[in-house]
N, C-alpha and C positions, 0 to 999 in steps of 0.2 A: 953705573954709567946711566945717565938720564938722556932720553931722546927728546929733542925739542923740534917742533915743526916750525919751519920758517916760511912765512908768507912773503913772497916777492912779487911785486907788481911789474908787469912788463912796461916798458916805456910807451907812453901814449894811451895806456888803459885808463878807463874812467874809474874813479873812486866811488864807492857807494855813498849815497847821501847820508849825512849824519843827522839831519833835521827832517822832520816830517814835511811833506810837500804842502799840506794844508794844516794850519794850526788846529789843535784838538778842540779848542773852544768854538771854532767855526763849525766843525763837524757836529758837535753836541747841539749847537743852536739850530742847525738844519734839521736834525732829528726831532727836536722839540716842536719846531714849526710844522714839520710834516705830520707829527702826531696830533697837533691841535687841528690841522686841516682835516685829517681823517675823522676825528671825533665830531667836528662840525658837520661833515658830510653825512655821517651815520645818524646824527640826531635830526637832520633835515629830511631823511627818507620818510615816505608816507608810512604811517603806522608806528613810527619810532618816537619815543618820548622818554625823557629821564624822569619826568614827574607823573606820568600816567601809566600805571602798570597794566592797564587793559580794563576791559569791562568788569564791573563788580558782579560777583555771582548773585543770581536772583533768588537763591535758596541756600539754606545752611542746615546742618544737622548738629544737634547737641545731644549727647548721650551720657548717662550716668549709670553707675553700678551700685547695687545695694545687696547685702547678704540677708538671707532668710534662713530659718532653721533647716529646711529641706532643699534649698536651692539658691540660685542667684537670680536677681531681678535686674533686667536692663530696661531703662526708661529712655525712650528715643523721642525727642521733640524736634519736629521739622518746622522751620520758619521759611516763609516764602512759598514759591510754586514748586512743589516736589511732584514729579510724575507719579500718578497712582500705580501701585504694584511694582515700583522699581526699588523699593527698600529691601536691602539684603544685609544680613549679618554674617561676617566671615570670622571663623575661629582659627587660631593657631596656638595650641596648647592652652595657656591661661590668658592669652591676649585675644581681643576681639576688636573689630572695626566695623562701622556701619557705612555701607555704600548705598548710593541712590543716584537718580538722574533728575535734573531740574526740568522745567517745562520746555526749555530750549534744547534738551538732549545732552547737556554737559554733565560730566560725572562730578558728583560731590561726595565728600566723605567726612566722617567724624574724626575727632582725635582718637588715637589708639587707646583702648581701655584695658586695664589689667583686672582680670576676674579674681574674686576673692577665694575661689575654690575651683577645682576641676569640675567640668559639667559634661553632660551628655545631651544630645538632641532629642532622644526618645523621651516621650512624656512631657515635652515642653508645651507651654501654652502662651497665647498672645491675646491681648485685649487692649482697648483704649480706656484711659482714665478720664476723669471729669474735665481735665484741661485739654483733652484731645491728643495727648501724648500716647505713643504706642508703648505698651508695657509687655515685655517678654519675660516669662519665668522659665528658667532652665533648671533642671533637676541635677542634684549632685549624684555621682555614680551609685552610692549606697541606696539612696532614695529611689532611684530609677529601677534598681533590681527589686526593691520591695513593692513598687507600684506596677510590676510586670503584669502580663496577662493573667487574669484570674480564671482558672479553668477548674477542672475536677480536683477537689482537695485530696481525694484518694490517690490520684495520679501523682500529685506532688509529694505525697508521703512515701511512694515507692522508691 
C-alpha cells in the first residue's frame, strides 16, 4: 500500500507564483552594470591604476653561482643605488638568496639561487672583482675541515 500526500488549498488561499517576479536577464544586467561601476570607481581612486604598477625599483641585484674545486663562488652584481652594508646572503640548504636595501630603504632581492654543493660559512671569503661585483667564495664541508685552525701538529696526532 502506497501513501500519497495530497495537497489541498483552502478556498481563498494565494497560489505561489510560478514565474520569477523579475526576469533573470534583467537581474544579470544589473549585476554587470554594478560591477562595471565598481571597477570604474576603484580605478579612479588616487594611487590606483591598471597600467602603472607603482614606482620602479631604483636598484636591482643579479647573482650567479659557479663551482670551484674546493668551494662555491657567488658573484653578486648590484645595479643602481644599493645602501652600503645592506647586502646579505641567506642560505637554506642548497638554496641561497641575496637581500639588500636600496637608497630609499626598500627591500630588494635576487632570484633564488641553487648552489652546486653544500657549503659552510666557516672559512668563506669576500672580495670585489674588476667589474665591481662582490664575489663570495664559500667552502665545501670537506675543504672547510681541512682548512681548520692550524695548531700544534703533535696535538692533532694525539
